[in-house]
KEKE-3310 file (N, C-alpha, C; in steps of 0.2 Angstrom, whole numbers, plus 5000, padded with zeros to 4 digits):
npx = (5034:5031:5040:5051:5043:5043:5054:5059:5050:5053:5067:5062:5058:5067:5076:5066:5064:5075:5079:5066:5068:5081:5077:5067:5073:5083:5097:5113:5118:5121:5132:5142:5130:5115:5107:5103:5103:5100:5096:5084:5074:5077:5068:5057:5052:5051:5044:5031:5029:5029:5019:5006:5008:5005:4991:4974:4966:4966:4957:4957:4966:4961:4956:4969:4975:4968:4972:4988:4985:4983:4994:5003:4999:4999:5014:5016:5011:5019:5031:5028:5025:5037:5044:5039:5039:5056:5062:5074:5081:5097:5102:5089:5081:5086:5096:5109:5109:5109:5118:5131:5136:5126:5127:5137:5135:5125:5134:5143:5134:5129:5141:5143:5132:5136:5147:5146:5137:5131:5124:5110:5104:5108:5099:5088:5086:5084:5073:5063:5066:5062:5046:5039:5037:5023:5013:5017:5006:4997:4991:4980:4971:4959:4955:4951:4940:4929:4926:4918:4899:4886:4891:4890:4888:4873:4864:4869:4869:4870:4884:4889:4887:4893:4907:4908:4908:4920:4925:4928:4933:4944:4951:4947:4956:4972:4970:4970:4986:4994:4993:4995:5009:5015:5015:5024:5032:5037:5038:5051:5059:5060:5064:5077:5082:5096:5102:5095:5090:5089:5079:5070:5064:5076:5085:5080:5085:5087:5083:5070:5055:5042:5047:5049:5035:5032:5040:5034:5024:5023:5029:5021:5011:5019:5022:5009:5007:5016:5012:5001:5011:5017:5010:5004:5015:5020:5011:5009:5025:5023:5014:5021:5031:5026:5018:5005:4991:4987:5000:5000:4996:5005:5016:5031:5032:5025:5036:5047:5044)
npy = (5106:5093:5086:5087:5084:5071:5064:5065:5060:5047:5044:5044:5032:5024:5023:5018:5006:4998:4999:4994:4980:4975:4978:4968:4956:4954:4959:4971:4983:4993:4992:4983:4975:4961:4968:4984:5002:5007:4995:4993:5003:4999:4989:4992:5003:4995:4984:4989:5003:5008:4998:5006:5020:5017:5014:5019:5027:5037:5033:5018:5021:5025:5020:5016:5025:5032:5021:5026:5037:5036:5029:5039:5046:5036:5034:5045:5045:5035:5041:5050:5042:5039:5050:5055:5040:5040:5033:5035:5044:5046:5032:5027:5012:5010:5021:5020:5014:5022:5030:5037:5047:5057:5063:5068:5075:5086:5091:5101:5108:5117:5122:5130:5138:5144:5151:5158:5170:5170:5157:5158:5164:5154:5144:5150:5153:5141:5135:5145:5136:5123:5128:5129:5116:5115:5122:5108:5100:5110:5110:5100:5106:5111:5099:5095:5104:5103:5089:5091:5092:5102:5096:5102:5119:5128:5140:5153:5152:5139:5138:5144:5136:5128:5131:5136:5122:5116:5125:5120:5108:5110:5118:5108:5097:5105:5108:5097:5090:5100:5097:5088:5086:5093:5088:5079:5086:5092:5080:5076:5084:5087:5073:5073:5083:5094:5088:5077:5068:5077:5065:5060:5048:5040:5044:5035:5020:5005:4992:4994:4989:4997:5010:5002:4996:5013:5017:5007:5014:5025:5021:5017:5027:5037:5029:5026:5041:5043:5039:5049:5061:5058:5059:5069:5075:5069:5073:5087:5087:5083:5092:5104:5098:5102:5089:5076:5075:5062:5053:5049:5040:5027:5014:5017:5029:5030:5025:5030:5044)
npz = (4936:4937:4934:4940:4951:4949:4950:4961:4968:4962:4970:4983:4982:4978:4988:4999:4992:4993:5010:5012:5006:5014:5029:5027:5022:5030:5027:5029:5028:5010:5003:4993:4995:4993:4987:4978:4977:4962:4956:4964:4959:4946:4944:4953:4942:4930:4932:4941:4939:4926:4920:4929:4923:4909:4910:4904:4908:4924:4933:4941:4949:4960:4972:4976:4980:4992:5001:4996:5006:5018:5021:5025:5035:5044:5043:5051:5062:5067:5067:5080:5089:5092:5096:5107:5115:5118:5112:5102:5109:5122:5130:5127:5116:5105:5103:5102:5089:5081:5068:5069:5063:5063:5074:5073:5062:5070:5075:5069:5060:5069:5073:5058:5062:5071:5069:5056:5048:5035:5036:5039:5030:5019:5024:5023:5010:5004:5012:5005:4993:4992:4998:4984:4980:4984:4974:4966:4963:4956:4943:4943:4948:4937:4934:4945:4950:4936:4938:4951:4955:4949:4931:4922:4925:4924:4928:4935:4951:4948:4947:4956:4971:4964:4966:4978:4982:4977:4986:5000:4998:4992:5005:5011:5010:5007:5022:5029:5022:5028:5042:5043:5037:5047:5058:5054:5052:5064:5073:5068:5069:5084:5089:5081:5080:5074:5067:5059:5046:5028:5021:5029:5036:5037:5046:5056:5065:5055:5062:5067:5069:5069:5061:5049:5044:5043:5033:5022:5022:5017:5005:4998:4995:4989:4978:4971:4970:4959:4944:4943:4945:4933:4918:4919:4917:4906:4895:4893:4889:4878:4870:4871:4862:4852:4845:4843:4852:4852:4852:4865:4873:4868:4870:4870:4870:4882:4889:4886:4894)
capx = (5033:5028:5048:5054:5040:5043:5064:5059:5045:5059:5074:5059:5058:5071:5078:5059:5064:5081:5077:5062:5072:5085:5074:5065:5077:5089:5103:5113:5119:5120:5137:5141:5125:5114:5102:5106:5095:5099:5093:5077:5073:5072:5064:5050:5052:5048:5037:5025:5026:5028:5009:5004:5007:5001:4984:4970:4962:4970:4955:4957:4970:4959:4957:4975:4978:4967:4980:4995:4986:4984:5002:5006:4996:5003:5022:5014:5009:5025:5037:5025:5026:5045:5048:5035:5043:5061:5064:5080:5085:5104:5099:5084:5085:5086:5101:5114:5108:5109:5121:5138:5137:5120:5129:5143:5131:5122:5141:5142:5129:5130:5148:5142:5126:5141:5152:5145:5134:5128:5118:5104:5100:5106:5095:5080:5085:5081:5066:5057:5064:5056:5041:5039:5034:5016:5012:5017:4999:4994:4989:4975:4963:4956:4953:4945:4934:4926:4923:4913:4893:4884:4897:4890:4883:4869:4864:4874:4867:4875:4892:4890:4885:4900:4911:4907:4912:4926:4932:4925:4937:4953:4950:4948:4965:4975:4971:4973:4990:4995:4993:5000:5016:5020:5017:5029:5041:5042:5040:5059:5065:5058:5069:5086:5086:5097:5103:5089:5093:5082:5075:5066:5064:5085:5087:5079:5085:5082:5080:5063:5048:5038:5050:5048:5028:5031:5043:5030:5017:5029:5032:5013:5009:5022:5022:5001:5004:5021:5007:4998:5014:5020:5004:5005:5022:5020:5006:5016:5032:5019:5010:5029:5036:5021:5018:4998:4990:4985:5003:5002:4998:5009:5021:5036:5031:5025:5042:5052:5043)
capy = (5104:5087:5082:5088:5078:5065:5064:5067:5050:5040:5045:5041:5022:5018:5022:5014:4999:4996:4999:4986:4974:4977:4974:4961:4948:4953:4963:4974:4990:4997:4994:4977:4967:4960:4973:4990:5005:5007:4988:4992:5008:4998:4985:4995:5007:4989:4981:4994:5011:5008:4996:5009:5026:5016:5014:5023:5030:5034:5030:5011:5021:5029:5017:5015:5034:5031:5019:5032:5044:5029:5026:5046:5044:5030:5036:5051:5040:5028:5044:5054:5038:5035:5055:5053:5036:5041:5025:5038:5047:5044:5027:5025:5005:5011:5026:5016:5009:5025:5031:5041:5054:5063:5066:5072:5081:5090:5097:5103:5111:5121:5126:5134:5140:5149:5156:5158:5173:5169:5153:5159:5166:5151:5140:5152:5150:5133:5134:5147:5132:5120:5129:5127:5110:5119:5119:5102:5099:5115:5105:5096:5110:5114:5092:5093:5106:5099:5081:5090:5094:5100:5094:5110:5122:5131:5146:5156:5149:5132:5140:5147:5129:5124:5133:5134:5114:5119:5129:5115:5102:5115:5120:5103:5098:5108:5108:5088:5092:5103:5093:5081:5089:5098:5082:5074:5091:5094:5074:5074:5087:5085:5066:5072:5089:5096:5078:5075:5067:5072:5060:5058:5039:5036:5047:5031:5015:4997:4987:4997:4987:5003:5011:4997:5001:5018:5015:5006:5019:5031:5016:5016:5034:5040:5025:5028:5045:5044:5040:5059:5070:5058:5060:5076:5078:5067:5079:5093:5087:5082:5099:5110:5096:5101:5081:5075:5070:5053:5049:5052:5033:5023:5011:5018:5037:5030:5021:5038:5050)
capz = (4943:4937:4931:4948:4956:4947:4952:4968:4970:4959:4976:4989:4980:4978:4995:5001:4993:4996:5018:5016:5009:5017:5034:5029:5022:5036:5022:5033:5024:5005:4999:4992:4997:4985:4984:4977:4976:4957:4955:4965:4956:4939:4947:4953:4936:4926:4935:4944:4938:4918:4921:4934:4921:4904:4912:4898:4913:4930:4940:4942:4957:4965:4981:4979:4980:4995:5000:4999:5010:5024:5023:5026:5041:5049:5043:5055:5068:5071:5070:5085:5093:5093:5099:5111:5119:5120:5110:5100:5118:5126:5134:5123:5113:5097:5102:5100:5082:5075:5063:5071:5057:5065:5081:5068:5059:5073:5080:5062:5061:5078:5072:5055:5066:5076:5065:5049:5048:5032:5035:5038:5022:5016:5027:5018:5002:5004:5013:4997:4986:4994:4997:4978:4982:4988:4966:4962:4961:4954:4936:4946:4950:4935:4934:4953:4948:4934:4942:4955:4951:4942:4928:4916:4928:4918:4931:4940:4955:4950:4947:4965:4972:4961:4969:4985:4985:4976:4989:5005:4995:4994:5011:5018:5007:5010:5029:5031:5018:5032:5048:5044:5035:5052:5063:5051:5051:5074:5076:5066:5072:5090:5089:5080:5080:5067:5065:5056:5037:5022:5022:5039:5040:5034:5054:5061:5061:5050:5066:5072:5067:5071:5056:5044:5045:5041:5025:5021:5020:5011:4998:4994:4995:4984:4971:4969:4968:4953:4937:4941:4944:4925:4914:4918:4913:4897:4892:4894:4884:4869:4867:4870:4857:4844:4845:4843:4857:4852:4856:4872:4876:4865:4874:4868:4873:4891:4893:4888:4898)
cpx = (5033:5034:5049:5050:5040:5049:5065:5057:5051:5063:5069:5060:5062:5074:5074:5062:5069:5079:5072:5065:5075:5084:5072:5069:5084:5095:5104:5118:5117:5126:5141:5138:5123:5110:5105:5101:5095:5093:5085:5074:5070:5069:5057:5048:5049:5042:5031:5023:5025:5020:5006:4999:5006:4994:4980:4968:4965:4965:4951:4961:4966:4958:4964:4975:4975:4973:4985:4993:4984:4990:5003:5003:4997:5009:5021:5013:5015:5028:5033:5028:5032:5049:5045:5040:5050:5064:5075:5082:5089:5099:5093:5086:5087:5094:5106:5118:5110:5118:5127:5135:5131:5126:5135:5139:5128:5130:5141:5141:5127:5136:5146:5139:5131:5146:5152:5140:5125:5121:5111:5101:5101:5100:5087:5079:5080:5074:5062:5058:5058:5046:5037:5033:5024:5010:5014:5012:4992:4987:4981:4969:4957:4950:4947:4940:4930:4923:4918:4905:4891:4889:4897:4885:4877:4864:4869:4874:4868:4882:4892:4891:4893:4906:4912:4909:4918:4929:4931:4933:4944:4954:4952:4955:4971:4975:4973:4981:4995:4998:4995:5007:5017:5019:5023:5037:5042:5041:5050:5060:5064:5066:5075:5088:5090:5103:5102:5091:5085:5078:5073:5067:5071:5087:5089:5082:5085:5080:5073:5057:5043:5042:5047:5043:5027:5034:5038:5023:5019:5029:5027:5011:5014:5025:5013:5003:5012:5015:5002:5004:5016:5015:5005:5011:5023:5016:5008:5022:5027:5020:5018:5034:5030:5019:5007:4997:4988:4992:5004:4999:4999:5017:5026:5037:5028:5033:5047:5051:5045)
cpy = (5097:5086:5084:5082:5070:5060:5064:5061:5046:5040:5042:5034:5019:5017:5019:5007:4996:4995:4994:4980:4973:4975:4968:4954:4949:4954:4968:4978:4989:4994:4986:4969:4964:4963:4981:4993:5007:5001:4988:4996:5006:4993:4985:4998:5002:4989:4984:5002:5013:5004:5003:5015:5024:5015:5022:5030:5032:5035:5025:5015:5027:5028:5015:5020:5035:5028:5021:5037:5039:5028:5032:5047:5041:5032:5043:5052:5036:5036:5051:5048:5036:5042:5053:5045:5037:5037:5030:5042:5043:5040:5025:5016:5007:5016:5025:5013:5015:5030:5038:5047:5058:5064:5072:5079:5088:5095:5102:5109:5117:5124:5129:5138:5148:5156:5159:5163:5172:5162:5152:5160:5161:5144:5142:5150:5143:5132:5138:5142:5128:5121:5129:5120:5112:5119:5116:5099:5106:5112:5102:5099:5110:5105:5092:5099:5104:5094:5085:5092:5098:5099:5102:5112:5126:5137:5145:5155:5141:5133:5145:5142:5128:5127:5133:5127:5111:5120:5125:5112:5106:5117:5114:5098:5099:5107:5102:5087:5095:5103:5089:5081:5092:5092:5082:5081:5090:5086:5073:5079:5089:5080:5068:5078:5092:5091:5078:5072:5070:5072:5059:5052:5037:5038:5040:5023:5009:4995:4986:4995:4993:5007:5009:5000:5007:5019:5013:5008:5024:5030:5018:5022:5037:5036:5026:5037:5047:5048:5047:5060:5066:5058:5065:5081:5077:5070:5085:5096:5085:5089:5105:5107:5097:5093:5080:5072:5062:5048:5045:5041:5028:5021:5015:5025:5037:5028:5029:5042:5046)
cpz = (4944:4937:4939:4953:4957:4951:4958:4972:4968:4965:4981:4988:4980:4983:4997:4999:4995:5005:5018:5014:5013:5025:5032:5025:5026:5033:5025:5027:5015:5000:4998:4994:4992:4984:4984:4975:4968:4954:4956:4963:4950:4939:4947:4948:4931:4925:4938:4941:4930:4920:4922:4928:4912:4904:4906:4904:4919:4935:4944:4949:4963:4974:4982:4981:4990:5002:5004:5006:5018:5027:5025:5032:5045:5049:5049:5061:5071:5073:5077:5092:5095:5095:5105:5115:5122:5118:5105:5105:5116:5130:5129:5119:5109:5095:5099:5093:5077:5074:5066:5069:5059:5071:5076:5064:5064:5074:5073:5061:5065:5077:5067:5057:5071:5074:5056:5050:5041:5031:5038:5035:5017:5017:5022:5015:5000:5005:5009:4994:4988:4998:4989:4976:4981:4980:4966:4962:4958:4949:4940:4949:4944:4933:4940:4950:4942:4935:4946:4950:4952:4937:4922:4919:4923:4923:4934:4948:4955:4948:4953:4971:4973:4965:4975:4985:4983:4980:4996:5004:4994:5000:5014:5016:5008:5020:5031:5027:5025:5037:5049:5040:5043:5057:5059:5054:5061:5075:5075:5070:5080:5092:5085:5079:5072:5065:5059:5045:5033:5022:5028:5040:5038:5042:5056:5061:5059:5057:5069:5068:5065:5062:5048:5042:5042:5033:5021:5016:5015:5008:4994:4992:4989:4976:4968:4967:4960:4947:4938:4939:4934:4920:4914:4914:4906:4891:4890:4889:4877:4867:4868:4862:4850:4842:4845:4849:4858:4852:4860:4877:4870:4869:4876:4872:4881:4895:4892:4893:4905)
residu = (CYS:CYS:PHE:THR:GLY:CYS:VAL:ALA:CYS:ALA:SER:VAL:ILE:GLY:ASP:SER:ALA:VAL:GLU:LEU:THR:SER:ALA:ALA:SER:GLY:LEU:VAL:GLY:GLN:GLN:GLY:GLY:ALA:VAL:THR:ARG:GLU:ALA:MET:LEU:ALA:ALA:ALA:ALA:SER:LEU:VAL:LEU:PHE:PRO:LEU:CYS:SER:LEU:PRO:SER:LEU:SER:PRO:LEU:ALA:PHE:ALA:SER:VAL:LEU:GLY:LEU:ALA:GLY:VAL:VAL:VAL:LEU:ALA:ALA:VAL:MET:VAL:VAL:ARG:CYS:VAL:ASP:GLY:SER:TYR:LEU:PRO:GLY:GLY:ILE:TYR:TYR:GLN:ALA:LEU:ASP:VAL:SER:LEU:ALA:ARG:ALA:SER:GLN:ALA:THR:ALA:ALA:ALA:ARG:ALA:GLY:ASP:GLY:SER:MET:LEU:LEU:GLN:GLN:GLY:LEU:VAL:PHE:ALA:ALA:LEU:LEU:SER:ASN:ALA:PHE:SER:ALA:HIS:TYR:ASN:ALA:PRO:ALA:ILE:TYR:GLU:GLU:LEU:ALA:PRO:LYS:GLN:PRO:ALA:THR:ALA:LYS:ASP:VAL:SER:CYS:LYS:LEU:SER:ARG:TYR:GLY:PHE:VAL:VAL:ALA:GLY:ALA:PHE:GLY:SER:ALA:GLY:VAL:LEU:LEU:LEU:THR:VAL:ALA:LEU:ALA:GLY:LEU:GLN:THR:PHE:GLY:ALA:ALA:ALA:SER:PRO:SER:ILE:LEU:ASN:SER:TYR:SER:GLY:ASP:ASP:PRO:LEU:VAL:PHE:VAL:ALA:ARG:LEU:GLY:LEU:GLY:LEU:CYS:VAL:LEU:PHE:GLU:PHE:PRO:LEU:LEU:GLU:ARG:CYS:PHE:ARG:SER:THR:ALA:LEU:GLU:LEU:LEU:GLY:LEU:PRO:ARG:SER:MET:GLU:GLN:GLU:GLN:LEU:VAL:VAL:ALA:MET:SER)
# end
């Protein structure tokens, strides 16, 4: 889960960096331009991700995680606004700026549904694979429990109190994440239908200023999520290889991870 999560984060970081840079500098397109996805991802990895992953403790990222959460809230809010104001509907100010492939993708999807009975099964399998992301942070559960007070419960009452707090934290976290994800999913589906891009922000116009803010919010969220996933992957890899935990903070090991 950690490895696939890191790959997903790197993909989003690369896409977001290119879109943000292009929008800020007025560049159009990615092919033949001054900014490439690979170059932006390499720059982000060497200048931002590597220093963050090299931190001896992730506690300095606590405030950054709050910024990341705020970024997701901004993303959801922008998508709801664009869904409601009709900017991407026929006659909307950004409708003509959409890639024609969106319409073609919608037509192709409709044709596939009409002519292929296995389409539902394929979509079900993809959906089942996506559900595995629900476990991408399961390794943090023991650490979160240990951080709750009292850290060393002495009596059964202390244990019960700690478990109650833990249940409240887990329910609040999953509930909040569920509301955010459902909002993003419904807003994107309502705006673009079956033609929505797998990376939903790629469906929006690059000239949309609100989407620029949404991309910035998503980029912050994923940027500060990556070190959490990478730390767990690095620790697990060393354990599987039978290497000492003392190597975990070595710069070469961090770079290879």
